[in-house]
N, C-alpha and C positions, 0 to 999 in steps of 0.2 A: 493600137488600143490605148486610149487615154485612161489612166487610173484615177481613182478618187483622190481628193485632197487630203493630205495628212497634216494635222496641226502640230506645230512645235510648241510644247508647253514645258516639258521637263528637260533636265540635263541629259537624260538618256535619249530623249527625242533628238536633241542636238547631236549627240554622239552617233546615233543611228544615221541621221542625214549625212553627216560628214563622212561616215564609213561607206554608206551605199553609193555615194558619188565620188569615192576615193579622194577626198579633200580637194575636189574640183581639178585634180591634176590633168594637164593637157586638155583643158576645156576652153571654151570661148563663149562670149555672149553673142547670140545670134539675133535676138530681138528684145525690145523693151516696150512696155505699154504703161503709161501713167494716166490715171483718172483721178482728178481732184475731188469729184463729187459736188463741186460748186456749180451753180448755174444762175442765169438771169431769166426770169419768167416774162410773159407777154406784157406785163405792167411795168417792166424794167425794174423789178425788185430782185435784189440779189439774194440767193439762197446759199448760205455758207454751211455746207455739211462737213467739209474738211476730211473726207475719207482718206485722201492721199494714198490710193492703192497703186502699187507698182508691181507689175508682173514682168519677170525676166526669164527668157528661155536660154538655157545653156546646152551646148552639144560638146561632146568630147571624143577623143580618138580612142574609143573603146566600144565594142559592140554591146557589151553588157552595160545596161543603164546608159545608153547613148545620149538621150535627151531628157532634160529635167526642167521643170518650170517652178520658180520660186514666186510666191505671192506675198509681198510685204504689205501689211495693212497699217494704216495710220503712220505712213512714212514720215520721218522727221528730217532726215538728211540723206542726200545722195552726193557722195564725193568720189567721182570716177574721172579718170583722165583717159580720153579716147585718142588713139593713134591711127595714123594712116600709113600705107606702105612707104610713102616718101619720108616718113619720120625715121626710117631704119630702126624701128623698135620692134620688139617681140610683141605680137598681138594676142597670143594665147596665154592662158592663165597657167602658171606653173604649179601654184598651190593656193588654196583659199580655205576659209573656214567660216562656220556659223558659230557665234558665241553670244553670251548675254551678260547683263548685269541686272541689278534690281529693277530698273525701269525700262529696259529696251532689249531688243535682239539686234544683232549685228551680223552682216556678211562682210568679210574683209579678205584682201589678198596678202595681208601681213600676218605671218604665222605667230609672231611675237606680240601681236596686238592685244592689249589688256583693256577691256571696256570700262574698267573701274579707274583707269589712269587717265585723268583729264589731259595730261600732256600728250598722250598718244592720240586722243581724239582731236587735238588742236594742231598736230603736225600737218603742214601743207601738202606733203607728198604721200600721205596715207590714204589709200582708197578704201572706202567703206560705205555701207548703207546701214542706216539706223531706222528701226521701226518698232512700233508697239507690239505688232504681231507678225507671225510668219506661218505660211502654209506651203506645202510642196507636193508635187506629183511627178511621176514619170510620164512623159508624153511620147 
């Protein structure tokens, strides 16, 4: 059963999402879908909507809240590093969180990530997604 979308607006919404999915512990990304909202019509005129919607489905090693989908709206940045089995790296997420600052929401795998710290956002090895809005649902 797919549930309704829950919009993340307040700090308590963020805390609830992080709590219900146990800080993404032992989860993994199973699929991603990006839709820019841009298109070219039959007259070869570009339509620039810039929705930049990104939907990600996570699954985790837990029967309770097994699968969750995050919908990032007006996505600004995606900084993820993907690995393959030949990389001999861990592929599951040990811990992640949703957080925010005054202008955006973030999903990151760094527990110490501070969205107000520009140095954190500029580190090359920090994985995060930055978007204007976020919705989620259990799938």
